[in-house]
C-alpha positions in Angstrom: -9.7 35.0 -1.9 -7.1 37.3 -0.5 -4.6 39.3 -2.5 -1.5 37.2 -1.6 -3.1 34.0 -2.9 -4.2 35.7 -6.1 -0.7 37.1 -6.7 0.9 33.7 -6.0 -1.5 31.9 -8.4 -0.9 34.5 -11.2 2.9 34.2 -10.6 2.7 30.4 -10.8 0.6 30.5 -13.9 3.0 32.8 -15.6 6.0 30.6 -14.6 4.3 27.5 -15.9 3.4 29.2 -19.2 7.0 30.4 -19.6 8.4 26.9 -18.8 6.0 25.3 -21.3 6.9 27.8 -24.0 10.6 27.2 -23.4 10.1 23.4 -23.6 8.1 23.7 -26.8 10.8 25.8 -28.4 13.6 23.4 -27.4 11.5 20.5 -28.8 11.0 22.3 -32.1 14.7 23.3 -32.1 15.6 19.6 -32.0 13.1 18.0 -34.3 12.9 20.6 -37.1 14.4 19.8 -40.5 18.1 20.4 -40.3 19.9 22.7 -42.7 22.2 20.2 -44.3 23.2 22.7 -47.0 24.9 24.7 -44.2 27.4 21.9 -43.8 28.5 22.0 -47.4 28.9 25.7 -47.4 31.1 25.6 -44.3 33.5 22.8 -45.3 36.4 25.2 -44.5 35.2 25.6 -40.9 34.8 21.9 -40.5 38.3 21.3 -41.9 39.8 23.8 -39.5 37.9 22.2 -36.6 39.1 18.7 -37.5 42.7 20.0 -38.0 42.6 21.4 -34.5 41.6 18.1 -33.0 44.2 16.0 -35.1 46.9 18.4 -36.4 49.5 17.4 -39.0 52.8 16.3 -37.5 55.0 13.7 -39.0 51.8 12.0 -40.0 49.0 13.7 -42.0 46.4 15.7 -40.1 42.6 15.3 -40.2 42.3 18.0 -42.8 44.8 16.2 -45.1 42.8 12.9 -44.9 39.5 14.5 -45.9 37.9 13.9 -42.5 35.6 17.0 -42.9 34.0 15.3 -46.0 33.5 12.2 -44.0 31.8 14.2 -41.2 29.5 15.9 -43.7 28.5 12.5 -45.1 28.0 11.0 -41.6 25.9 13.9 -40.5 23.8 13.9 -43.6 23.2 10.1 -44.0 23.8 8.4 -40.6 23.0 10.8 -37.8 19.6 11.1 -36.1 17.7 14.4 -36.6 18.3 15.6 -33.0 22.0 15.2 -33.4 22.0 16.8 -36.9 20.4 19.9 -35.4 22.8 19.9 -32.4 25.8 19.7 -34.7 24.6 22.4 -37.1 23.6 24.7 -34.2 27.0 24.0 -32.7 28.7 25.2 -35.9 26.7 28.4 -35.7 27.6 28.8 -32.0 31.3 28.3 -32.6 31.3 30.9 -35.4 29.4 33.4 -33.2 31.7 32.7 -30.2 34.9 33.3 -32.2 33.5 36.4 -33.9 32.4 37.9 -30.6 35.4 36.9 -28.5 38.2 37.2 -31.0 36.7 39.4 -33.7 37.4 37.0 -36.5 36.1 33.6 -37.8 37.4 30.4 -36.4 39.6 29.7 -39.4 41.5 32.9 -39.0 42.1 32.5 -35.2 45.5 31.5 -33.9 46.1 27.9 -32.8 45.8 28.9 -29.2 42.5 30.7 -29.8 41.2 27.7 -31.7 42.2 25.4 -28.9 40.6 27.6 -26.3 37.4 27.8 -28.3 37.2 24.0 -28.6 38.0 23.7 -24.9 35.1 26.0 -24.1 32.7 24.0 -26.2 33.9 20.7 -24.7 33.2 22.0 -21.2 29.9 23.5 -22.3 28.8 20.1 -23.9 29.6 17.9 -20.9 26.4 16.1 -19.8 25.3 15.8 -16.3 26.5 12.8 -14.4 24.5 9.8 -13.4 20.9 9.1 -14.4 20.2 12.7 -15.2 22.9 12.7 -17.8 21.5 9.5 -19.3 18.1 11.1 -19.5 19.5 14.2 -21.1 21.5 12.2 -23.6 18.4 10.2 -24.5 16.1 13.2 -24.9 18.5 15.8 -26.3 21.0 13.7 -28.2 24.8 14.0 -28.1 26.2 17.5 -27.9 28.1 19.2 -30.7 31.6 18.7 -29.5 31.1 15.0 -28.7 29.8 14.4 -32.2 32.6 16.4 -33.8 35.3 14.5 -31.8 33.8 11.1 -32.4 33.4 11.6 -36.2 36.9 13.2 -36.5 38.6 10.2 -34.9 36.5 7.7 -36.8 37.1 9.5 -40.1 40.8 9.8 -39.5 41.4 6.2 -38.4 39.3 4.8 -41.3 40.9 6.9 -44.0 43.7 5.3 -46.0 46.3 7.9 -45.0 45.3 7.8 -41.3 45.4 4.0 -41.2 48.7 3.6 -43.1 50.6 6.7 -42.0 49.0 7.7 -38.7 48.7 4.2 -37.4 50.8 1.1 -37.8 49.4 -1.0 -40.6 50.1 -4.6 -41.8 49.1 -5.0 -45.4 48.6 -8.7 -45.1 47.5 -9.4 -41.6 47.7 -12.9 -40.1 45.7 -14.1 -37.2 43.9 -11.7 -34.9 45.9 -10.8 -31.8 43.9 -9.1 -29.1 46.7 -7.8 -27.0 50.0 -6.7 -28.5 52.6 -4.8 -26.5 53.7 -1.5 -28.0 57.3 -0.4 -28.0 58.1 3.2 -26.8 57.2 5.7 -29.6 55.4 3.0 -31.7 52.1 3.9 -33.4 48.9 2.2 -32.4 47.9 -0.7 -34.7 45.3 -0.2 -37.4 45.0 -3.9 -38.3 46.4 -6.1 -35.6 
Protein backbone atom coordinates (compact mmCIF):
# COMPACT_ATOMS: atom_id res chain seq x y z
CA UNK A 1 0.00 0.00 0.00
CA UNK A 2 1.38 3.37 -0.84
CA UNK A 3 1.37 6.43 1.38
CA UNK A 4 -1.41 8.31 -0.46
CA UNK A 5 -3.89 5.46 -0.11
CA UNK A 6 -3.07 5.10 3.57
CA UNK A 7 -3.56 8.84 4.23
CA UNK A 8 -6.83 8.80 2.25
CA UNK A 9 -8.18 5.82 4.22
CA UNK A 10 -7.19 7.34 7.55
CA UNK A 11 -8.86 10.62 6.56
CA UNK A 12 -12.05 8.86 5.47
CA UNK A 13 -12.12 6.83 8.68
CA UNK A 14 -11.70 10.00 10.74
CA UNK A 15 -14.49 11.77 8.85
CA UNK A 16 -16.86 8.83 9.23
CA UNK A 17 -16.18 8.62 12.98
CA UNK A 18 -16.80 12.36 13.33
CA UNK A 19 -20.05 12.13 11.34
CA UNK A 20 -21.23 9.16 13.42
CA UNK A 21 -20.44 10.98 16.67
CA UNK A 22 -22.29 14.09 15.47
CA UNK A 23 -25.31 12.02 14.46
CA UNK A 24 -25.33 10.17 17.78
CA UNK A 25 -25.15 13.46 19.69
CA UNK A 26 -28.01 14.96 17.66
CA UNK A 27 -30.09 11.84 18.26
CA UNK A 28 -29.43 12.00 22.01
CA UNK A 29 -30.20 15.74 21.96
CA UNK A 30 -33.68 14.99 20.53
CA UNK A 31 -34.71 11.93 22.55
CA UNK A 32 -33.40 12.77 26.01
CA UNK A 33 -35.85 13.57 28.80
CA UNK A 34 -36.86 17.22 28.38
CA UNK A 35 -36.39 19.71 31.21
CA UNK A 36 -40.05 20.68 31.67
CA UNK A 37 -39.23 22.58 34.86
CA UNK A 38 -37.31 25.07 32.71
CA UNK A 39 -40.60 26.13 31.11
CA UNK A 40 -42.21 26.97 34.45
CA UNK A 41 -39.18 28.91 35.59
CA UNK A 42 -39.20 30.97 32.36
CA UNK A 43 -42.87 31.98 32.23
CA UNK A 44 -41.81 35.64 31.85
CA UNK A 45 -39.72 34.86 28.78
CA UNK A 46 -42.60 32.92 27.22
CA UNK A 47 -45.02 35.76 28.01
CA UNK A 48 -42.69 38.28 26.33
CA UNK A 49 -42.30 36.03 23.27
CA UNK A 50 -46.07 35.61 22.95
CA UNK A 51 -46.62 39.34 23.38
CA UNK A 52 -44.15 40.06 20.57
CA UNK A 53 -46.12 37.79 18.23
CA UNK A 54 -49.58 39.12 19.23
CA UNK A 55 -49.15 42.50 20.96
CA UNK A 56 -51.91 44.33 22.79
CA UNK A 57 -53.72 46.89 20.64
CA UNK A 58 -57.41 47.75 20.94
CA UNK A 59 -57.83 44.05 21.75
CA UNK A 60 -55.87 42.19 24.44
CA UNK A 61 -52.45 40.80 23.59
CA UNK A 62 -51.30 37.21 23.96
CA UNK A 63 -49.76 37.91 27.36
CA UNK A 64 -53.07 39.32 28.65
CA UNK A 65 -54.95 36.16 27.64
CA UNK A 66 -52.53 33.80 29.41
CA UNK A 67 -51.25 32.23 26.22
CA UNK A 68 -47.89 31.49 27.85
CA UNK A 69 -49.62 29.18 30.38
CA UNK A 70 -51.40 27.45 27.49
CA UNK A 71 -48.05 26.91 25.75
CA UNK A 72 -46.52 25.40 28.90
CA UNK A 73 -49.44 23.00 29.21
CA UNK A 74 -49.31 22.06 25.52
CA UNK A 75 -45.55 21.46 25.60
CA UNK A 76 -45.79 19.45 28.81
CA UNK A 77 -48.84 17.32 27.95
CA UNK A 78 -49.44 17.23 24.19
CA UNK A 79 -46.14 17.65 22.35
CA UNK A 80 -43.86 14.80 21.23
CA UNK A 81 -40.51 14.48 22.99
CA UNK A 82 -38.45 15.67 19.99
CA UNK A 83 -40.47 18.85 19.76
CA UNK A 84 -40.36 19.36 23.53
CA UNK A 85 -36.57 19.29 23.33
CA UNK A 86 -36.56 21.56 20.25
CA UNK A 87 -38.72 24.09 22.08
CA UNK A 88 -36.72 24.07 25.30
CA UNK A 89 -33.41 24.34 23.42
CA UNK A 90 -34.94 27.16 21.37
CA UNK A 91 -35.71 29.05 24.59
CA UNK A 92 -32.09 28.57 25.68
CA UNK A 93 -30.91 29.73 22.25
CA UNK A 94 -33.01 32.89 22.25
CA UNK A 95 -31.77 33.80 25.73
CA UNK A 96 -28.15 33.28 24.68
CA UNK A 97 -28.68 35.14 21.39
CA UNK A 98 -30.17 38.23 23.06
CA UNK A 99 -27.56 38.18 25.82
CA UNK A 100 -24.67 38.02 23.34
CA UNK A 101 -26.10 40.38 20.70
CA UNK A 102 -27.86 43.00 22.87
CA UNK A 103 -26.23 42.43 26.27
CA UNK A 104 -29.53 41.86 28.05
CA UNK A 105 -32.24 39.21 28.33
CA UNK A 106 -35.07 39.08 25.81
CA UNK A 107 -37.61 40.59 28.21
CA UNK A 108 -35.55 43.78 28.62
CA UNK A 109 -34.83 44.28 24.92
CA UNK A 110 -36.66 46.99 23.00
CA UNK A 111 -39.58 46.04 20.76
CA UNK A 112 -37.39 46.38 17.64
CA UNK A 113 -34.71 44.14 19.15
CA UNK A 114 -37.31 41.54 20.15
CA UNK A 115 -38.78 41.58 16.66
CA UNK A 116 -35.32 41.24 15.10
CA UNK A 117 -34.49 38.31 17.39
CA UNK A 118 -37.70 36.50 16.46
CA UNK A 119 -37.11 37.21 12.77
CA UNK A 120 -33.65 35.65 13.12
CA UNK A 121 -35.10 32.51 14.71
CA UNK A 122 -37.87 32.34 12.13
CA UNK A 123 -35.28 32.39 9.34
CA UNK A 124 -33.06 29.93 11.19
CA UNK A 125 -35.94 27.49 11.68
CA UNK A 126 -37.13 27.37 8.08
CA UNK A 127 -37.05 23.78 6.82
CA UNK A 128 -35.60 22.74 3.51
CA UNK A 129 -38.01 22.70 0.61
CA UNK A 130 -39.33 19.58 -1.07
CA UNK A 131 -38.80 16.03 0.06
CA UNK A 132 -35.68 16.88 2.03
CA UNK A 133 -37.77 19.25 4.16
CA UNK A 134 -40.37 16.54 4.77
CA UNK A 135 -37.68 14.10 5.85
CA UNK A 136 -36.12 16.70 8.14
CA UNK A 137 -39.51 17.48 9.69
CA UNK A 138 -40.22 13.79 10.20
CA UNK A 139 -36.85 13.00 11.77
CA UNK A 140 -36.15 16.21 13.71
CA UNK A 141 -39.65 17.48 14.53
CA UNK A 142 -40.90 21.04 14.13
CA UNK A 143 -38.39 23.80 14.92
CA UNK A 144 -38.71 26.16 17.90
CA UNK A 145 -40.25 29.16 16.16
CA UNK A 146 -42.88 27.12 14.31
CA UNK A 147 -44.01 25.54 17.58
CA UNK A 148 -44.02 28.92 19.35
CA UNK A 149 -46.06 30.61 16.63
CA UNK A 150 -48.56 27.75 16.28
CA UNK A 151 -49.23 27.47 20.00
CA UNK A 152 -49.40 31.25 20.45
CA UNK A 153 -52.08 31.61 17.77
CA UNK A 154 -53.95 28.54 18.99
CA UNK A 155 -53.83 29.69 22.62
CA UNK A 156 -54.90 33.22 21.77
CA UNK A 157 -57.79 32.26 19.50
CA UNK A 158 -59.16 29.66 21.95
CA UNK A 159 -58.97 31.90 25.01
CA UNK A 160 -62.13 33.68 26.11
CA UNK A 161 -60.65 37.15 25.70
CA UNK A 162 -59.07 36.33 22.33
CA UNK A 163 -62.27 34.81 20.95
CA UNK A 164 -64.60 37.53 22.25
CA UNK A 165 -62.45 40.68 22.05
CA UNK A 166 -59.83 39.81 19.42
CA UNK A 167 -62.23 38.03 17.07
CA UNK A 168 -65.89 38.58 16.25
CA UNK A 169 -68.01 36.30 18.38
CA UNK A 170 -71.69 35.36 18.23
CA UNK A 171 -72.87 34.11 21.63
CA UNK A 172 -75.73 32.08 20.21
CA UNK A 173 -74.64 30.95 16.76
CA UNK A 174 -77.19 29.77 14.27
CA UNK A 175 -76.36 27.49 11.40
CA UNK A 176 -72.80 27.07 10.17
CA UNK A 177 -71.87 29.36 7.29
CA UNK A 178 -68.66 28.38 5.58
CA UNK A 179 -68.06 31.60 3.66
CA UNK A 180 -69.01 34.97 5.12
CA UNK A 181 -67.80 38.20 3.52
CA UNK A 182 -65.99 40.56 5.87
CA UNK A 183 -66.50 44.29 5.87
CA UNK A 184 -63.39 46.54 5.79
CA UNK A 185 -61.93 46.73 9.33
CA UNK A 186 -64.11 43.86 10.62
CA UNK A 187 -62.55 41.21 12.86
CA UNK A 188 -62.34 37.59 11.77
CA UNK A 189 -65.14 35.35 13.08
CA UNK A 190 -64.54 33.07 16.04
CA UNK A 191 -67.82 31.18 15.77
CA UNK A 192 -69.40 31.61 12.34
